[in-house]
C-alpha positions in Angstrom: 41.7 51.7 -14.1 40.0 50.7 -10.6 40.3 46.7 -10.6 36.9 45.1 -10.3 36.5 42.8 -6.8 35.4 39.4 -7.9 33.0 38.2 -5.1 32.1 34.5 -4.8 28.7 33.7 -2.1 28.8 30.2 -0.3 25.1 30.0 1.4 23.0 27.1 1.5 20.0 29.5 1.4 19.0 30.6 -1.8 17.3 33.9 -0.2 20.6 34.6 1.8 22.7 34.2 -1.9 19.9 35.9 -3.8 20.0 39.3 -1.1 23.2 39.2 -0.6 23.8 39.5 -4.5 21.3 42.1 -5.0 22.8 44.2 -2.4 26.3 44.3 -4.7 24.5 44.4 -8.1 24.9 48.1 -8.3 28.5 49.0 -7.7 30.6 49.7 -10.3 34.0 48.0 -8.5 32.2 44.6 -7.3 31.0 42.1 -8.9 29.2 38.8 -8.2 31.2 35.9 -10.7 29.3 32.9 -8.9 27.3 31.3 -5.9 27.3 27.9 -4.1 24.9 26.0 -1.9 27.9 24.4 -0.1 31.1 24.7 -0.1 31.9 21.3 -2.2 29.7 22.9 -5.3 32.1 25.8 -4.5 35.0 24.1 -4.8 33.8 22.4 -7.9 33.4 26.0 -9.4 36.6 27.2 -7.8 38.1 24.8 -10.2 36.6 25.9 -13.4 36.6 29.6 -12.8 39.7 30.2 -10.7 39.7 32.1 -6.8 37.8 34.9 -6.7 39.0 38.1 -4.7 36.3 37.7 -2.1 34.4 34.5 -0.6 31.9 35.5 1.3 30.8 32.3 3.4 28.2 30.5 5.7 29.1 28.3 8.6 26.4 26.6 9.1 26.1 24.2 5.5 25.4 20.9 4.7 28.3 18.1 3.5 31.2 20.5 4.8 30.6 23.0 7.3 31.7 26.6 6.5 35.0 26.4 9.4 36.3 23.1 7.5 35.6 24.8 4.4 38.1 28.2 5.7 40.8 25.9 6.9 40.8 24.0 3.4 41.0 27.5 2.1 43.6 29.5 4.1 45.8 25.8 3.5 45.7 25.6 -0.2 44.7 29.2 -1.6 44.6 32.0 0.6 41.8 34.6 -0.2 40.5 37.2 2.0 36.9 35.6 3.3 33.9 37.3 5.2 31.7 35.4 7.3 28.0 35.9 7.4 26.9 34.7 10.7 23.4 34.7 12.0 23.8 36.1 15.9 22.3 33.0 17.6 25.4 32.3 20.1 26.5 29.4 18.4 26.7 31.1 15.2 29.0 34.0 16.9 31.2 31.7 18.8 31.8 30.1 15.5 32.6 33.3 13.9 34.5 34.6 16.8 36.4 30.7 15.4 36.5 31.9 11.9 38.2 35.0 12.4 41.1 33.2 14.1 41.6 30.8 11.1 42.0 33.7 9.2 38.8 35.5 8.0 38.8 39.3 7.7 35.5 40.7 8.4 31.8 39.4 9.7 28.4 40.7 9.2 25.4 39.5 10.0 22.7 38.3 7.6 20.9 40.8 5.8 17.1 41.0 6.9 14.9 41.0 4.0 11.8 43.2 4.6 12.0 47.0 5.2 14.0 48.6 2.9 15.7 50.8 5.7 17.1 47.0 7.1 18.3 46.5 3.3 19.8 49.8 3.1 21.9 49.0 6.2 22.5 45.7 5.1 24.0 47.0 1.7 26.5 49.8 3.3 28.1 47.1 5.8 28.1 44.4 3.0 29.9 46.7 0.8 32.4 47.8 3.2 33.5 44.8 4.3 33.8 43.7 1.1 36.2 46.6 0.3 37.9 46.0 4.0 38.4 42.5 3.1 39.7 43.2 -0.8 42.3 46.0 0.7 43.8 43.2 3.8 46.8 42.6 3.3 48.3 39.6 5.1 51.5 37.0 4.8 48.8 34.6 2.6 47.9 37.1 0.1 49.2 38.7 -2.9 46.8 39.1 -5.5 45.5 42.9 -5.1 47.5 45.0 -7.3 49.0 47.9 -5.2 47.9 51.0 -6.9 44.3 49.5 -7.1 42.3 52.4 -6.1 39.1 51.8 -4.1 35.3 53.4 -5.6 34.4 55.5 -2.9 31.2 54.2 -1.3 27.9 56.2 -2.2 25.4 55.4 0.6 21.7 55.9 0.1 20.3 58.7 1.1 19.0 57.7 4.6 22.1 56.6 5.8 24.5 59.5 3.8 25.0 61.5 7.4 28.3 61.2 9.2 27.8 62.6 12.6 30.3 63.0 15.1 31.2 62.7 18.1 29.4 65.6 19.5 26.1 63.5 18.8 26.5 61.3 21.9 28.8 63.4 24.1 30.3 66.6 24.3 34.0 67.6 23.9 34.5 69.3 28.0 37.5 71.7 28.2 40.7 71.2 29.6 41.0 69.4 33.3 41.9 70.7 36.1 43.1 68.4 37.9 44.1 64.4 37.6 44.5 61.3 39.2 46.9 58.8 39.4 45.1 56.0 37.6 46.5 55.2 34.1 43.4 54.0 31.6 44.3 52.3 28.5 41.9 52.9 25.5 41.7 50.5 22.2 39.9 51.0 18.9 39.7 48.6 16.4 37.9 47.4 13.4 38.6 45.4 10.6 41.7 43.0 11.5 41.4 44.3 15.5 40.2 40.9 16.2 43.5 38.9 15.8 45.3 41.7 16.6 43.8 42.1 20.0 44.4 38.2 20.4 48.2 38.7 19.7 48.1 41.3 22.4 46.0 40.8 25.3 47.0 37.4 26.4 50.6 38.6 27.0 49.3 41.5 29.8 49.5 40.0 33.3 46.8 40.2 35.7 47.5 43.3 37.3 47.6 46.0 34.2 45.6 48.7 34.2 42.4 48.6 33.3 41.7 48.5 29.7 38.5 49.4 27.4 37.9 48.7 23.8 35.4 49.7 20.8 35.7 47.1 18.5 33.6 47.4 15.7 31.5 44.7 15.4 27.8 43.6 14.6 25.7 43.4 18.0 25.8 40.2 19.8 28.8 39.5 18.6 31.3 41.3 21.4 29.5 39.0 23.8 31.6 36.1 22.1 34.7 37.9 21.5 34.9 38.6 24.8 34.3 34.6 26.2 37.0 33.8 24.2 39.6 36.4 24.8 38.6 35.7 28.8 39.8 32.2 28.5 43.2 33.5 27.3 44.0 36.1 28.8 45.1 36.6 33.0 43.6 39.8 32.9 39.5 39.4 33.3 37.5 40.3 29.8 34.1 40.9 29.7 31.5 42.5 27.2 31.0 46.0 29.6 27.8 46.7 31.5 26.4 49.9 32.1 28.0 51.0 35.5 31.0 48.7 35.8 34.1 49.7 37.3 37.9 50.2 35.8 39.5 47.7 38.1 43.1 46.7 37.3 43.3 43.2 35.7 40.1 43.9 33.6 39.2 44.4 30.1 36.1 45.7 29.5 34.4 46.0 25.5 32.2 48.0 24.0 28.9 45.8 23.2 27.8 45.8 20.1 25.7 48.3 18.7 26.3 50.6 21.7 28.3 53.5 22.8 30.7 53.0 25.7 31.8 55.9 27.0 34.3 56.7 30.5 32.9 58.4 33.4 35.0 59.5 36.8 32.9 59.9 39.9 35.6 61.2 42.6 39.0 59.1 42.3 36.9 56.1 40.5 36.0 55.4 36.9 33.2 53.6 35.4 31.8 52.7 31.9 28.5 54.4 30.9 26.4 52.2 27.8 24.8 54.3 25.8 22.3 54.0 22.7 22.2 57.2 20.3 23.2 57.6 16.6 25.5 56.0 14.8 29.1 58.0 14.8 31.5 58.3 12.1 28.8 55.7 10.9 29.5 53.1 13.7 27.9 52.4 16.7 30.4 51.2 19.2 32.4 54.3 17.5 36.0 54.7 18.6 35.6 58.2 18.5 32.9 58.2 21.0 35.3 56.4 23.6 38.2 58.4 23.1 36.5 61.4 23.4 35.0 60.3 26.4 38.8 59.4 28.0 40.3 62.9 26.8 37.1 64.0 28.4 37.5 62.1 31.9 40.7 61.1 32.2 42.7 64.0 30.5 46.8 63.4 30.6 46.1 60.0 32.6 44.6 57.9 29.7 46.8 56.4 26.6 45.1 55.6 23.6 45.8 53.1 20.3 44.5 52.8 17.3 44.6 49.8 15.7 44.1 48.2 12.3 40.5 48.9 10.0 39.2 50.7 7.5 37.7 54.4 7.5 39.0 57.2 10.1 37.2 56.2 13.2 38.9 57.4 15.9 41.4 59.7 14.6 39.1 63.0 15.7 38.9 60.9 19.1 42.6 60.4 19.3 43.3 64.2 18.3 40.7 65.1 21.6 43.2 63.1 23.7 46.5 64.1 22.7 45.2 68.2 22.9 44.1 67.3 26.5 47.9 65.5 27.4 46.8 61.6 26.7 50.0 59.8 24.8 48.1 58.6 21.7 49.9 55.5 19.3 48.5 54.0 15.9 49.5 50.7 14.8 52.1 51.0 12.1 51.6 50.0 8.6 53.3 47.0 8.0 51.2 44.8 10.8 47.6 46.3 10.0 45.5 44.3 8.0 43.5 47.2 7.2 45.7 50.5 7.3 43.1 53.0 7.3 42.3 54.2 11.0 46.1 54.1 12.0 46.7 56.2 8.6 44.1 58.8 9.2 45.4 59.1 12.9 49.5 59.5 11.9 48.0 62.2 9.0 45.5 64.2 11.1 48.6 64.2 13.9 46.4 62.7 16.4 49.5 60.0 17.4 52.4 60.8 18.4 54.1 57.6 16.6 53.3 54.6 14.9 54.1 51.3 17.2 54.5 47.8 16.4 52.6 45.0 17.9 55.4 44.4 20.4 55.8 48.0 20.8 52.3 48.6 21.9 52.2 45.4 24.2 55.7 46.5 26.1 53.8 50.2 27.0 50.9 48.1 28.1 53.0 45.7 29.9 55.0 48.8 32.0 51.4 50.0 32.9 
C-alpha cells in the first residue's frame, strides 16, 4: 500500500496557504494535515498532531523567521523542508542559506491568476514534495524503504516531455579534438548542498566547469555568488558568450538552457531560450549533448543527486563520443534518481563517491 505523504504548510499569507493546499488536494498520495501562519503556531500544532513528512516553509514571517525555524527543526526533529520563496534578491539569498541549513528543495510562490501559471506551479510543487519525501539524509529515517511513489499525472498542457532535439541537434562524432579538458556537471534536488561540498576543494587552476543545477529563475545568481565567496575558482551565473577558462565555473541561469560552443581552439557558452527539455529549463540533457557535440572525448561528465532522469540521455551521448562519464553513488545522494537512471542506462562508466569525484576534478 502506498504511503500517504503528510504535508504541513507554514506561511503568513492566507492566500499562499490556500493556493498551495489547493494545488495538492487532488493528489492521492499527498495530504495537507495542517497549516500555520507562523512558526510559533506551527510548533504548537506539531505538539498536538506530530511531525509531518514534509514541511513547506516561507522565509519572511512574523514572530519567527523561516531560517530560525529551520534551524530549530533540524536540531530538534529533522524533517524534509521545502522553501517556498519569492525571487526577490533578499529572498533568493535566504533560500540559499536555507539549503545550507538542511532544506532539500526551493520552489517559487505559486502565481495566482492564469490557469497555465497554476498548472506549472502544481507540477513543480508536487515534484518538490515527492523529491523531499524521497530524500534520505542522516538526519531522517521516517520513510519506509518499500514505499513506492505514485506517478505524477500532469495537466494536458504540460505532459509533453521533449528531448534535447528541441534545443540542440546531435552532431556526428568529432573528427578532431583539442587538448582542453572540460568538466560538465548536472544536478537537481540536493545538488546545492553537494556542490558546496565539492567546489571549495578545487584549486584556482582547475579546468573549466559547466554546471546545470535545476533551480527556479532568480536563484542561480545567488547560488553563484554564494559559491564564489567560498571557492578558489571564480563562480558566476553564465552569460551568453562567456569564455571557458581555467579556474572558472559557469552555472546555467534559471529558466534558460546553457550550451557549449567551440570556436577554433577555444570554447564559450551560449545561453538559449526554448522549451523545457526532460521537463526542465535549464536542462542537463541539453548541456551534456552540447558537450558531446563540441568537446567529444575532451569532456568529462558528472550526473549528481536529483529526482527524475534529466541528464541520463545526454550523459550517454557524451560517453558515445568518447567522454569519461560518471554518476554519483547512491550512498551520498539526497535523491538517487538521475544518477540511478545514468547507471541503469549505461550512460555512466562508474558510480563514484564525492571524494572520488573531487579527486578527478583536482587532477584535471
